[in-house]
Backbone as CSV, one residue per row, in Angstrom:
resi,resn,N_x,N_y,N_z,CA_x,CA_y,CA_z,C_x,C_y,C_z
1,MET,8.703,14.633,6.321,7.604,13.729,6.616,7.323,12.799,5.432
2,PHE,7.485,13.283,4.214,7.233,12.457,3.035,8.518,12.123,2.277
3,ILE,9.286,13.135,1.917,10.486,12.919,1.104,11.524,12.083,1.843
4,ASN,11.737,12.375,3.111,12.772,11.686,3.882,12.199,10.702,4.893
5,ALA,11.003,10.228,4.658,10.368,9.290,5.595,11.219,8.031,5.721
6,ARG,11.270,7.530,6.921,11.952,6.257,7.175,11.213,5.587,8.326
7,ILE,10.654,4.431,8.020,9.896,3.665,8.998,10.646,2.355,9.203
8,GLU,10.931,2.025,10.441,11.611,0.764,10.722,10.751,-0.112,11.616
9,THR,10.753,-1.382,11.321,10.114,-2.381,12.170,11.213,-3.364,12.545
10,ASP,10.862,-4.416,13.222,11.868,-5.411,13.598,12.597,-5.982,12.381
11,ARG,11.850,-6.210,11.296,12.450,-6.891,10.139,12.507,-6.062,8.865
12,LEU,11.951,-4.848,8.902,11.803,-4.084,7.667,12.294,-2.651,7.791
13,ILE,12.713,-2.124,6.660,12.927,-0.689,6.471,11.936,-0.285,5.388
14,ILE,11.150,0.738,5.661,10.144,1.212,4.720,10.447,2.678,4.461
15,ARG,10.654,3.006,3.204,11.032,4.374,2.852,10.538,4.699,1.451
16,PRO,10.525,5.986,1.082,10.096,6.352,-0.271,10.983,5.699,-1.335
17,TYR,10.383,5.479,-2.489,11.126,4.939,-3.627,12.345,5.800,-3.938
18,GLN,13.383,5.135,-4.401,14.569,5.792,-4.949,14.833,5.149,-6.301
19,ILE,15.440,5.872,-7.189,15.682,5.338,-8.535,16.544,4.079,-8.482
20,ASP,17.383,3.955,-7.466,18.211,2.752,-7.310,17.384,1.499,-7.024
21,ASP,16.123,1.674,-6.679,15.240,0.538,-6.392,14.702,-0.119,-7.663
22,LEU,14.969,0.463,-8.807,14.341,0.044,-10.057,14.452,-1.455,-10.320
23,ASP,15.649,-1.993,-10.373,15.806,-3.396,-10.763,15.144,-4.354,-9.788
24,GLN,15.337,-4.133,-8.496,14.739,-5.030,-7.507,13.217,-4.880,-7.467
25,THR,12.718,-3.656,-7.624,11.260,-3.456,-7.645,10.657,-4.138,-8.869
26,TYR,11.291,-3.981,-10.018,10.799,-4.636,-11.233,10.791,-6.155,-11.059
27,GLU,11.825,-6.688,-10.434,11.898,-8.129,-10.191,10.691,-8.601,-9.370
28,VAL,10.320,-7.829,-8.358,9.185,-8.195,-7.499,7.872,-8.099,-8.263
29,VAL,7.597,-6.947,-8.883,6.283,-6.756,-9.510,6.096,-7.585,-10.770
30,SER,7.183,-8.107,-11.329,7.036,-8.941,-12.523,6.898,-10.427,-12.187
31,GLU,6.838,-10.761,-10.905,6.577,-12.155,-10.528,5.223,-12.579,-11.100
32,LYS,5.122,-13.839,-11.436,3.951,-14.371,-12.136,2.623,-13.989,-11.484
33,ASP,2.514,-14.110,-10.176,1.222,-13.889,-9.528,1.136,-12.586,-8.744
34,PHE,2.117,-11.702,-8.885,2.119,-10.487,-8.075,0.864,-9.644,-8.316
35,TYR,0.436,-9.520,-9.560,-0.719,-8.680,-9.894,-2.023,-9.477,-9.984
36,GLN,-2.031,-10.673,-9.420,-3.213,-11.528,-9.518,-4.482,-10.824,-9.040
37,TYR,-4.405,-10.075,-7.937,-5.590,-9.435,-7.380,-5.536,-7.914,-7.468
38,ILE,-4.604,-7.391,-8.209,-4.471,-5.935,-8.335,-5.088,-5.528,-9.671
39,PRO,-6.113,-4.683,-9.644,-6.793,-4.315,-10.891,-6.031,-3.230,-11.670
40,GLU,-4.800,-3.547,-12.036,-3.962,-2.625,-12.815,-3.170,-3.440,-13.826
41,GLU,-2.679,-2.764,-14.822,-1.809,-3.407,-15.800,-0.453,-3.701,-15.161
42,ILE,0.163,-4.805,-15.532,1.497,-5.142,-15.038,2.497,-4.251,-15.779
43,PRO,3.269,-3.448,-15.032,4.206,-2.543,-15.708,5.454,-3.277,-16.200
44,ASP,5.991,-2.816,-17.326,7.286,-3.319,-17.766,8.365,-2.532,-17.011
45,ARG,9.626,-2.810,-17.288,10.723,-2.165,-16.555,10.668,-0.648,-16.700
46,ASP,10.405,-0.165,-17.908,10.313,1.284,-18.117,9.114,1.863,-17.357
47,GLY,8.032,1.107,-17.291,6.866,1.539,-16.526,7.178,1.657,-15.044
48,VAL,7.954,0.717,-14.515,8.351,0.777,-13.103,9.241,2.003,-12.872
49,ARG,10.143,2.274,-13.795,10.999,3.461,-13.673,10.142,4.723,-13.634
50,LYS,9.140,4.793,-14.506,8.252,5.963,-14.532,7.450,6.086,-13.235
51,ILE,7.001,4.963,-12.691,6.269,4.986,-11.418,7.168,5.502,-10.304
52,ILE,8.406,5.041,-10.270,9.343,5.486,-9.237,9.603,6.986,-9.373
53,GLU,9.870,7.446,-10.580,10.131,8.880,-10.790,8.896,9.711,-10.445
54,TRP,7.732,9.254,-10.867,6.481,9.948,-10.561,6.247,9.992,-9.053
55,SER,6.500,8.870,-8.383,6.316,8.803,-6.929,7.230,9.790,-6.214
56,MET,8.447,9.914,-6.679,9.383,10.859,-6.070,8.868,12.289,-6.225
57,GLU,8.251,12.589,-7.351,7.669,13.920,-7.574,6.444,14.147,-6.687
58,GLN,5.637,13.104,-6.516,4.446,13.237,-5.669,4.829,13.556,-4.232
59,ASN,5.919,12.961,-3.764,6.366,13.215,-2.388,6.730,14.678,-2.163
60,LYS,7.140,15.363,-3.207,7.452,16.798,-3.090,6.173,17.612,-2.927
61,LYS,5.045,17.082,-3.429,3.762,17.795,-3.362,2.916,17.401,-2.160
62,ASN,3.162,16.210,-1.604,2.346,15.718,-0.494,2.373,16.680,0.689
63,THR,1.219,16.827,1.322,1.112,17.605,2.558,0.217,16.822,3.510
64,THR,0.141,17.269,4.748,-0.752,16.592,5.691,-2.220,16.783,5.292
65,GLU,-2.510,17.834,4.551,-3.880,18.081,4.096,-4.225,17.291,2.839
66,LYS,-3.212,16.980,2.015,-3.486,16.257,0.770,-2.302,15.365,0.412
67,ILE,-2.584,14.075,0.361,-1.581,13.107,-0.085,-1.893,12.786,-1.540
68,TYR,-0.979,13.130,-2.415,-1.143,12.821,-3.839,-0.844,11.344,-4.071
69,LYS,0.246,10.876,-3.532,0.611,9.461,-3.516,1.865,9.354,-2.662
70,PHE,1.864,8.420,-1.732,2.981,8.208,-0.827,3.424,6.762,-0.985
71,ASN,4.092,6.480,-2.111,4.562,5.137,-2.420,5.861,4.867,-1.674
72,LEU,5.903,3.719,-1.017,7.054,3.347,-0.211,7.570,1.973,-0.627
73,THR,8.860,1.811,-0.566,9.455,0.516,-0.850,9.691,-0.219,0.463
74,ILE,9.517,-1.519,0.439,9.736,-2.355,1.614,11.050,-3.099,1.418
75,ILE,11.965,-2.913,2.357,13.279,-3.563,2.298,13.392,-4.529,3.471
76,HIS,13.786,-5.742,3.177,13.989,-6.759,4.205,15.356,-6.533,4.835
77,LYS,15.392,-6.323,6.128,16.650,-6.002,6.817,17.676,-7.132,6.721
78,GLU,17.218,-8.357,6.771,18.139,-9.493,6.812,19.045,-9.570,5.583
79,ASP,18.463,-9.344,4.406,19.269,-9.437,3.183,19.309,-8.130,2.387
80,TYR,18.740,-7.086,2.951,18.667,-5.756,2.346,18.181,-5.805,0.888
81,ARG,17.106,-6.560,0.680,16.471,-6.671,-0.633,15.134,-5.944,-0.619
82,VAL,14.785,-5.346,-1.756,13.438,-4.813,-1.938,12.521,-6.020,-2.072
83,ILE,11.497,-6.070,-1.202,10.598,-7.227,-1.231,9.162,-6.833,-1.560
84,GLY,8.920,-5.535,-1.752,7.570,-5.115,-2.089,7.392,-3.628,-1.914
85,TYR,6.128,-3.241,-1.860,5.812,-1.825,-1.673,4.588,-1.697,-0.778
86,CYS,4.398,-0.507,-0.263,3.203,-0.167,0.483,3.026,1.338,0.358
87,GLY,1.965,1.856,0.917,1.805,3.294,0.859,0.408,3.751,1.186
88,LEU,0.240,5.041,1.005,-1.024,5.724,1.241,-1.288,6.641,0.054
89,GLY,-2.536,6.756,-0.333,-2.873,7.647,-1.434,-4.366,7.730,-1.627
90,PRO,-4.777,8.555,-2.574,-6.214,8.684,-2.848,-6.783,7.345,-3.311
91,ASP,-7.985,7.030,-2.862,-8.597,5.765,-3.275,-8.830,5.762,-4.779
92,ASP,-8.748,4.576,-5.356,-8.843,4.433,-6.814,-10.231,4.696,-7.381
93,LEU,-11.248,4.735,-6.538,-12.597,4.976,-7.037,-13.010,6.437,-6.930
94,GLY,-12.116,7.283,-6.437,-12.417,8.705,-6.360,-13.431,9.060,-5.292
95,MET,-13.427,8.334,-4.193,-14.367,8.593,-3.110,-13.853,9.676,-2.156
96,GLY,-12.650,10.169,-2.399,-12.094,11.226,-1.558,-11.495,10.724,-0.260
97,GLU,-11.147,9.449,-0.211,-10.584,8.868,1.005,-9.127,8.485,0.783
98,THR,-8.421,8.252,1.886,-7.017,7.834,1.815,-6.955,6.321,1.958
99,GLU,-6.357,5.708,0.968,-6.270,4.255,0.904,-4.890,3.786,1.355
100,ILE,-4.861,2.686,2.088,-3.610,1.999,2.394,-3.506,0.808,1.433
101,TYR,-2.301,0.539,0.976,-2.099,-0.571,0.042,-0.732,-1.186,0.298
102,TYR,-0.555,-2.403,-0.184,0.693,-3.136,0.024,0.754,-4.286,-0.971
103,GLY,1.948,-4.704,-1.278,2.183,-5.866,-2.118,3.556,-6.397,-1.777
104,ILE,3.686,-7.704,-1.711,4.952,-8.286,-1.279,5.318,-9.472,-2.170
105,SER,6.603,-9.650,-2.363,7.122,-10.741,-3.180,6.642,-12.089,-2.661
106,SER,6.343,-12.991,-3.586,5.882,-14.327,-3.190,6.944,-15.052,-2.368
107,LYS,8.207,-14.694,-2.553,9.296,-15.338,-1.808,9.272,-14.971,-0.328
108,TYR,8.565,-13.894,0.019,8.552,-13.412,1.399,7.166,-13.478,2.033
109,ARG,6.242,-14.141,1.370,4.897,-14.260,1.915,4.846,-15.324,3.014
110,LYS,3.754,-15.321,3.744,3.485,-16.271,4.831,4.494,-16.155,5.967
111,GLN,5.055,-14.940,6.142,5.982,-14.682,7.244,5.511,-13.505,8.098
112,GLY,4.342,-12.962,7.756,3.821,-11.818,8.500,4.446,-10.491,8.098
113,LEU,5.214,-10.482,7.023,5.910,-9.256,6.607,4.968,-8.223,5.994
114,ALA,3.969,-8.662,5.245,3.003,-7.711,4.674,2.213,-7.042,5.792
115,LEU,1.812,-7.812,6.789,1.102,-7.245,7.944,2.013,-6.271,8.690
116,GLU,3.252,-6.637,8.876,4.215,-5.763,9.563,4.368,-4.435,8.825
117,ALA,4.470,-4.497,7.504,4.600,-3.280,6.699,3.316,-2.449,6.746
118,ALA,2.176,-3.113,6.638,0.898,-2.401,6.659,0.659,-1.740,8.016
119,LYS,0.978,-2.432,9.098,0.826,-1.846,10.448,1.689,-0.599,10.587
120,ALA,2.928,-0.701,10.130,3.846,0.435,10.244,3.370,1.607,9.393
121,THR,2.844,1.322,8.223,2.331,2.372,7.343,1.100,3.027,7.956
122,MET,0.215,2.218,8.505,-0.978,2.753,9.162,-0.571,3.632,10.344
123,LYS,0.348,3.153,11.146,0.820,3.930,12.300,1.365,5.281,11.842
124,TYR,2.166,5.281,10.787,2.730,6.517,10.253,1.611,7.453,9.783
125,GLY,0.619,6.877,9.124,-0.508,7.666,8.635,-1.274,8.363,9.748
126,PHE,-1.536,7.637,10.811,-2.297,8.221,11.915,-1.432,9.067,12.849
127,GLU,-0.266,8.546,13.219,0.530,9.206,14.252,1.446,10.314,13.741
128,VAL,1.914,10.206,12.528,2.833,11.222,11.990,2.104,12.185,11.054
129,ILE,1.382,11.645,10.078,0.687,12.498,9.111,-0.569,13.117,9.732
130,GLY,-1.222,12.390,10.619,-2.415,12.914,11.275,-3.705,12.629,10.537
131,LEU,-3.748,11.520,9.788,-4.972,11.159,9.074,-6.101,10.872,10.059
132,LYS,-7.314,11.122,9.623,-8.503,10.866,10.459,-9.142,9.512,10.143
133,LYS,-8.877,9.009,8.930,-9.487,7.754,8.501,-8.612,7.154,7.403
134,ILE,-8.525,5.831,7.389,-7.826,5.113,6.326,-8.764,4.023,5.836
135,MET,-8.805,3.844,4.518,-9.632,2.786,3.944,-8.755,1.855,3.122
136,ALA,-9.332,0.731,2.742,-8.622,-0.233,1.899,-9.619,-0.988,1.041
137,PHE,-9.135,-1.408,-0.113,-9.863,-2.325,-0.975,-9.064,-3.624,-1.014
138,ALA,-9.766,-4.729,-1.070,-9.108,-6.021,-1.289,-10.066,-6.914,-2.051
139,ASP,-9.525,-7.645,-2.993,-10.322,-8.583,-3.764,-10.906,-9.643,-2.824
140,TYR,-12.166,-9.953,-2.995,-12.840,-10.900,-2.109,-12.205,-12.288,-2.137
141,ARG,-11.452,-12.608,-3.187,-10.793,-13.912,-3.290,-9.410,-13.915,-2.644
142,ASN,-8.902,-12.730,-2.310,-7.554,-12.607,-1.761,-7.607,-12.748,-0.234
143,LEU,-7.760,-13.968,0.218,-7.954,-14.233,1.643,-6.793,-13.744,2.516
144,PRO,-5.533,-13.900,2.101,-4.445,-13.368,2.946,-4.551,-11.853,3.141
145,SER,-4.926,-11.125,2.112,-5.050,-9.673,2.241,-6.236,-9.299,3.120
146,LEU,-7.336,-10.010,2.992,-8.497,-9.756,3.852,-8.134,-9.988,5.316
147,LYS,-7.338,-11.021,5.568,-6.892,-11.317,6.937,-6.006,-10.186,7.456
148,ILE,-5.145,-9.641,6.615,-4.294,-8.518,7.020,-5.161,-7.336,7.434
149,LEU,-6.167,-7.011,6.619,-7.034,-5.876,6.941,-7.752,-6.089,8.272
150,GLU,-8.195,-7.311,8.520,-8.843,-7.610,9.799,-7.851,-7.480,10.955
151,ASN,-6.622,-7.962,10.748,-5.589,-7.858,11.788,-5.165,-6.417,12.049
152,LEU,-5.386,-5.542,11.080,-5.109,-4.119,11.273,-6.208,-3.443,12.078
153,GLY,-7.286,-4.172,12.336,-8.413,-3.598,13.066,-9.394,-2.874,12.173
154,MET,-9.257,-3.081,10.861,-10.152,-2.417,9.924,-11.504,-3.136,9.901
155,GLN,-12.539,-2.374,9.638,-13.897,-2.901,9.623,-14.364,-3.092,8.183
156,TYR,-14.872,-4.287,7.910,-15.468,-4.582,6.608,-16.826,-3.883,6.530
157,HIS,-17.103,-3.275,5.359,-18.392,-2.611,5.161,-19.222,-3.294,4.078
158,PHE,-18.649,-3.489,2.884,-19.418,-4.073,1.787,-18.481,-4.411,0.631
159,ARG,-19.045,-5.154,-0.335,-18.333,-5.419,-1.587,-18.778,-4.401,-2.615
160,ILE,-17.838,-3.894,-3.338,-18.096,-2.887,-4.369,-18.867,-3.550,-5.521
161,SER,-19.908,-2.882,-5.971,-20.687,-3.416,-7.096,-21.349,-2.276,-7.858
162,HIS,-21.863,-2.604,-9.025,-22.599,-1.669,-9.876,-21.763,-0.451,-10.272
163,LEU,-20.518,-0.704,-10.636,-19.627,0.391,-11.030,-19.782,0.714,-12.508
164,LYS,-19.406,1.926,-12.858,-19.378,2.315,-14.267,-18.347,1.446,-14.979
165,GLU,-18.501,1.313,-16.282,-17.647,0.413,-17.057,-16.163,0.726,-16.900
166,ASP,-15.801,2.004,-16.824,-14.383,2.349,-16.725,-13.767,1.967,-15.372
167,LEU,-14.603,1.614,-14.402,-14.116,1.183,-13.085,-14.438,-0.281,-12.806
168,SER,-14.865,-1.004,-13.820,-15.345,-2.377,-13.634,-14.287,-3.325,-13.077
169,ASP,-13.004,-2.999,-13.208,-11.954,-3.854,-12.644,-12.046,-3.936,-11.124
170,PHE,-12.740,-2.975,-10.493,-12.869,-2.950,-9.041,-14.121,-3.666,-8.544
171,GLU,-14.899,-4.179,-9.460,-16.116,-4.912,-9.114,-15.750,-6.084,-8.198
172,GLY,-16.450,-6.214,-7.085,-16.202,-7.316,-6.160,-15.149,-7.037,-5.098
173,GLN,-14.509,-5.876,-5.165,-13.528,-5.529,-4.132,-14.255,-5.305,-2.809
174,CYS,-13.630,-5.698,-1.731,-14.177,-5.479,-0.394,-13.678,-4.141,0.127
175,TYR,-14.552,-3.398,0.757,-14.248,-2.055,1.264,-14.146,-2.107,2.789
176,TYR,-12.984,-1.678,3.312,-12.696,-1.668,4.746,-12.285,-0.263,5.162
177,THR,-12.535,0.079,6.433,-12.068,1.358,6.967,-11.634,1.201,8.426
178,ILE,-10.859,2.182,8.855,-10.555,2.354,10.268,-10.380,3.852,10.503
179,THR,-10.920,4.335,11.607,-10.782,5.753,11.946,-9.607,5.922,12.904
180,ALA,-9.112,7.142,12.968,-8.035,7.454,13.915,-8.504,7.158,15.337
181,GLU,-9.752,7.490,15.621,-10.296,7.256,16.962,-10.209,5.775,17.334
182,LYS,-10.643,4.909,16.424,-10.596,3.465,16.696,-9.146,2.993,16.799
183,TYR,-8.294,3.512,15.924,-6.875,3.124,15.945,-6.255,3.460,17.303
184,PHE,-6.442,4.683,17.766,-5.817,5.104,19.023,-6.427,4.388,20.237
185,LYS,-7.688,4.012,20.166,-8.301,3.252,21.255,-7.714,1.850,21.351
186,SER,-7.249,1.330,20.216,-6.720,-0.051,20.194,-5.296,-0.143,20.722
187,LEU,-4.641,0.993,20.918,-3.237,0.967,21.376,-3.109,0.564,22.824
């Protein structure tokens, strides 16, 4: 369910990270604007290698009761290139919820590929893993990402504010959720 996951859409293959993904993943995440709205440090090549290795270890620990981190690579079927990542994991603010996330190369944006990957990941979360609720954060200025969350059927609740200093990078993030019940009703 986690280690050997394989999700296919019309244009994408989505699967857990493999060490062979290192160079192409680094190429994507080191694009000038890739981390524009992501409140994290931009990793160097060695950092990406460590993330991939760590992610592979997390998949060995993941269960339907607890997802430590389910990082997935997005591969474009047409040219078999790594074009981004998506996944499910604990929310970054420690609220005890499962967050969906995604990021895609600027070369592949405005084609509906991020939405396609996010839909497939959400479907896997609800239909295969059996999650009861999925949440997401998106920067209020990141209009394409906000549109993706709305297209996923997620409900906007509020903008994050008044955080402790160590979490201040998340200030202004929009908080969205969708329950399994709402997801299955929309099918």
